[in-house]
C-alpha positions in Angstrom: 0.1 0.0 0.3 1.1 3.7 -0.8 2.5 5.5 2.1 -0.3 7.7 2.8 0.1 11.7 4.3 -2.0 12.3 7.0 -3.6 15.8 6.3 -2.4 18.0 9.4 -3.6 21.2 7.9 -6.3 23.2 9.6 -8.9 24.6 7.5 -11.3 25.6 10.1 -11.7 29.5 8.5 -11.4 28.5 5.0 -13.9 30.1 3.6 -13.4 33.8 5.4 -10.0 33.0 3.8 -10.7 32.6 0.2 -10.1 35.9 -2.4 -12.6 38.5 -2.2 -13.0 37.5 -6.1 -14.6 34.6 -4.8 -17.1 36.3 -2.6 -19.9 36.8 -4.9 -19.8 33.3 -7.0 -22.8 31.2 -5.6 -22.0 28.4 -3.4 -23.0 26.1 -5.6 -20.2 27.3 -7.7 -17.6 26.6 -5.3 -15.6 23.0 -4.5 -16.9 22.7 -1.4 -15.6 19.4 1.2 -18.2 17.2 2.2 -18.0 14.6 4.7 -20.1 10.9 3.6 -21.8 8.9 6.8 -20.6 12.3 8.5 -21.2 10.3 12.2 -20.2 6.8 11.6 -16.8 7.6 13.6 -19.2 6.7 16.3 -21.1 3.6 15.9 -22.3 1.7 18.8 -21.5 -2.1 18.2 -24.2 -3.0 21.0 -27.0 -1.2 19.0 -29.9 -2.9 17.2 -29.8 -3.5 13.6 -31.7 -0.5 11.6 -35.1 -2.2 10.8 -34.7 -1.5 7.0 -32.0 -4.3 7.2 -33.3 -7.4 5.8 -34.3 -10.5 7.7 -32.2 -12.6 6.4 -29.6 -10.3 7.9 -31.4 -9.8 11.2 -31.4 -14.0 11.7 -27.8 -14.0 10.8 -26.2 -11.0 13.1 -28.6 -13.0 16.2 -26.6 -16.1 15.9 -23.7 -15.1 14.9 -23.1 -11.7 16.4 -19.4 -12.3 17.2 -18.5 -12.2 13.5 -21.2 -10.2 12.3 -20.7 -7.0 14.6 -16.9 -6.5 13.8 -17.8 -7.0 10.3 -20.2 -4.4 11.0 -18.1 -1.8 12.0 -15.2 -2.6 9.6 -17.8 -1.8 6.6 -19.9 0.7 8.2 -17.7 3.3 10.0 -16.5 5.4 7.1 -14.8 8.6 9.4 -12.3 8.6 11.9 -12.9 12.1 13.4 -15.4 13.7 15.3 -17.5 16.6 14.6 -16.1 19.5 15.6 -12.4 17.9 14.3 -14.2 17.6 10.9 -15.5 20.8 10.8 -11.9 22.2 12.1 -10.2 20.2 8.7 -12.6 22.3 6.9 -15.5 19.7 5.9 -18.5 21.8 5.1 -21.3 19.3 3.9 -22.2 16.4 6.4 -24.2 13.4 5.3 -26.4 13.1 8.3 -28.0 10.1 8.1 -31.1 10.0 11.5 -33.5 7.7 13.3 -35.4 6.5 16.1 -34.8 3.4 17.7 -37.5 0.8 17.6 -38.8 0.4 20.8 -37.2 3.4 22.4 -39.4 4.9 25.0 -37.7 8.6 24.4 -38.0 10.5 21.5 -33.9 10.9 21.2 -32.8 10.8 17.8 -29.1 8.8 17.0 -27.5 9.1 13.6 -27.1 5.2 11.7 -25.4 3.4 9.4 -26.2 -0.2 9.6 -26.8 -0.1 13.5 -26.8 3.7 15.7 -24.3 5.9 17.0 -23.6 6.9 20.6 -24.3 10.2 19.6 -27.5 11.6 19.8 -28.8 14.1 17.2 -29.7 16.8 19.2 -26.5 16.8 21.2 -24.2 16.7 18.2 -26.0 19.5 16.4 -25.9 22.0 19.6 -21.6 21.6 19.1 -21.8 22.0 15.8 -24.2 25.6 16.4 -21.1 26.2 19.1 -18.4 26.2 16.4 -20.5 28.3 14.5 -20.4 30.9 17.3 -17.0 31.2 16.8 -17.1 31.0 13.2 -19.2 33.2 12.0 -18.2 33.7 8.6 -18.3 29.7 7.8 -20.9 28.6 5.8 -22.5 24.5 6.5 -24.5 22.3 4.4 -26.6 19.6 6.7 -28.4 17.3 4.6 -30.8 15.2 6.9 -32.0 11.6 5.3 -33.5 8.5 6.2 -35.4 9.0 9.1 -36.0 5.7 10.0 -38.9 5.2 12.8 -39.6 8.8 12.2 -43.5 9.8 12.2 -45.5 13.3 11.3 -45.0 14.3 15.4 -41.0 13.2 15.4 -40.7 15.5 12.1 -42.1 18.1 13.5 -40.7 18.1 17.0 -36.8 17.2 15.7 -37.3 20.4 13.0 -38.5 22.5 15.8 -35.2 21.5 17.7 -33.1 22.4 14.4 -35.0 25.8 14.6 -34.4 26.6 18.1 -30.6 25.1 17.8 -29.9 27.2 14.6 -31.8 30.0 15.1 -30.8 33.3 12.9 -28.3 31.4 11.5 -31.0 28.6 9.6 -30.6 30.5 5.4 -34.4 30.2 3.8 -34.1 28.9 0.4 -34.5 32.3 -1.2 -31.3 33.5 0.0 -28.7 34.5 -2.7 -26.2 31.9 -2.1 -22.9 33.7 -1.9 -20.3 34.8 0.7 -20.8 37.8 0.6 -24.9 38.0 1.2 -24.6 35.2 3.3 -22.2 37.1 5.7 -24.3 40.4 5.6 -27.3 38.1 6.5 -25.6 36.3 9.2 -27.0 33.1 7.5 -24.2 29.7 8.3 -26.6 26.9 8.0 -28.2 25.8 4.7 -30.7 22.9 6.3 -31.8 20.1 3.6 -34.3 17.9 5.4 -35.2 15.0 2.7 -38.6 14.5 3.5 -42.0 16.1 2.7 -42.0 17.5 5.6 -39.7 20.0 4.4 -42.1 22.0 2.1 -44.1 23.2 5.5 -40.8 24.9 6.2 -39.4 27.7 4.4 -35.9 27.3 6.6 -35.5 23.6 5.3 -34.1 23.2 1.6 -35.2 19.9 -0.3 -33.5 17.1 -1.6 -29.4 17.6 -2.4 -28.3 15.2 -5.2 -26.0 12.9 -4.3 -23.9 11.2 -7.4 -23.1 7.7 -5.8 -21.1 5.2 -7.9 -21.6 2.1 -5.7 -18.2 0.5 -7.0 -15.7 -1.2 -5.3 -12.6 0.5 -6.7 -10.9 3.9 -7.9 -11.2 3.0 -11.8 -14.9 2.0 -11.5 -15.9 4.8 -9.4 -14.0 7.5 -12.0 -15.2 5.8 -15.0 -18.9 6.4 -13.2 -17.9 9.6 -12.6 -17.2 10.8 -15.7 -20.0 9.5 -17.3 -22.6 11.3 -15.2 -20.2 14.6 -16.0 -21.1 14.3 -19.7 -25.4 14.1 -18.4 -24.2 18.0 -16.9 -24.8 19.2 -13.7 -27.9 20.2 -11.9 -28.9 24.0 -11.1 -28.0 24.0 -7.4 -25.9 22.0 -5.1 -25.0 18.4 -5.9 -22.5 16.2 -4.3 -20.3 13.8 -6.1 -19.4 11.0 -4.1 -15.6 9.9 -4.1 -16.8 6.7 -1.5 -16.1 3.5 -2.3 -18.5 0.2 -1.8 -19.0 -3.2 -2.0 -21.4 -6.1 -1.1 -21.4 -8.6 1.7 -19.8 -11.4 -0.4 -16.9 -9.2 -0.6 -17.1 -8.8 2.9 -17.5 -12.0 4.1 -14.6 -13.6 1.8 -11.8 -10.8 3.1 -12.1 -11.0 6.7 -9.2 -8.8 6.8 -9.7 -5.8 4.7 -12.4 -3.1 5.5 -13.9 0.1 3.8 -10.6 2.0 5.3 -7.9 -0.2 3.7 -9.9 -0.1 0.6 -10.1 3.7 0.6 -6.0 4.3 1.3 -5.6 0.9 -1.4 -7.5 2.9 -3.8 -6.3 7.0 -2.8 -3.4 7.3 -5.2 -5.7 7.0 -8.2 -8.9 8.9 -6.3 -6.2 11.9 -5.7 -5.0 11.6 -9.3 -8.7 12.4 -11.0 -9.7 14.5 -7.7 -6.8 17.4 -8.7 -7.9 17.3 -12.5 -11.2 18.8 -11.2 -12.7 22.0 -11.3 -15.7 24.2 -9.8 -18.0 26.4 -11.9 -21.1 26.6 -13.9 -20.1 24.4 -16.7 -21.8 21.0 -17.4 -18.7 19.1 -16.2 -17.6 21.3 -13.0 -18.3 20.0 -9.5 -19.8 21.5 -6.5 -19.6 19.3 -3.0 -17.4 16.3 -3.3 -17.7 14.0 -0.1 -15.3 11.1 0.7 -14.6 9.0 3.1 -12.0 9.1 6.1 -11.4 12.9 5.2 -8.8 12.6 8.1 -6.1 10.2 6.9 -5.4 11.6 3.7 -5.2 15.4 2.6 -8.7 15.5 0.8 -9.8 18.7 2.4 -6.7 20.2 1.2 -7.3 18.9 -2.2 -10.9 20.0 -2.8 -10.6 23.7 -1.3 -7.5 24.3 -3.4 -9.9 23.2 -6.7 -11.3 26.8 -6.3 -8.3 28.5 -7.2 -9.3 27.7 -10.8 -12.0 30.0 -10.9 -9.5 33.0 -10.3 
């Protein structure tokens, strides 16, 4: 495996440090680092499986949990830095998958990826709001999705919590999405809410398209992304996912491999492709670029540096 250079550079104020020529460029035309399955660094290996998992996998997990749980942890963990560390590293788009635990009498919500996290949603977002207070010129995009186990009442309660946590920082849908305009208005949070509940609240943005290759290696991932680029970019925000995926047969036949080792083995080729990309309004330009294990590789540095191509 090629030696990986860890990204030790702190980018906690990278937006405020952009050249003034970029302050009036729409955020949808900038290159923005994103975190795929951002909260999977704190998965609770003892928690139940999500209700959406198949009955056969649930049965297997019930009988052979000593084998399935380590495998789940190896392949469902996509990040190693906590939410504040990711903010400090420069991540500005967060893929947040939210659920209510089955049979849990409380209203507590958790993040998920196959299983649930230790971290609760409200407490985590309060930490994000606190970080934003000390970084008033940084803009983040929170993409809330999945919402397993949430009915109308829980959605409305959660949306009320979101408004309470972020308050006037929430950017309404009709706001002008440039750094200069957002700084002037005090808006810092674009909140995408992937549920029909969003239509009732002007502070919530609709689903942000995520281009997901669902491929196990760099070459197939890049081929897919290049094919998507030829089809043209959406008008607003959109995400190009650099995350690799495998099926359960591969996982079962590779007991010493993890998503992290797979990501590192493919990083050199992904890095070469990433350095060749550019932001902007043209059909083949990228916007948000999301990845796994954003700390062990210089992911944020590379994505942020792409903005120089707009000068």
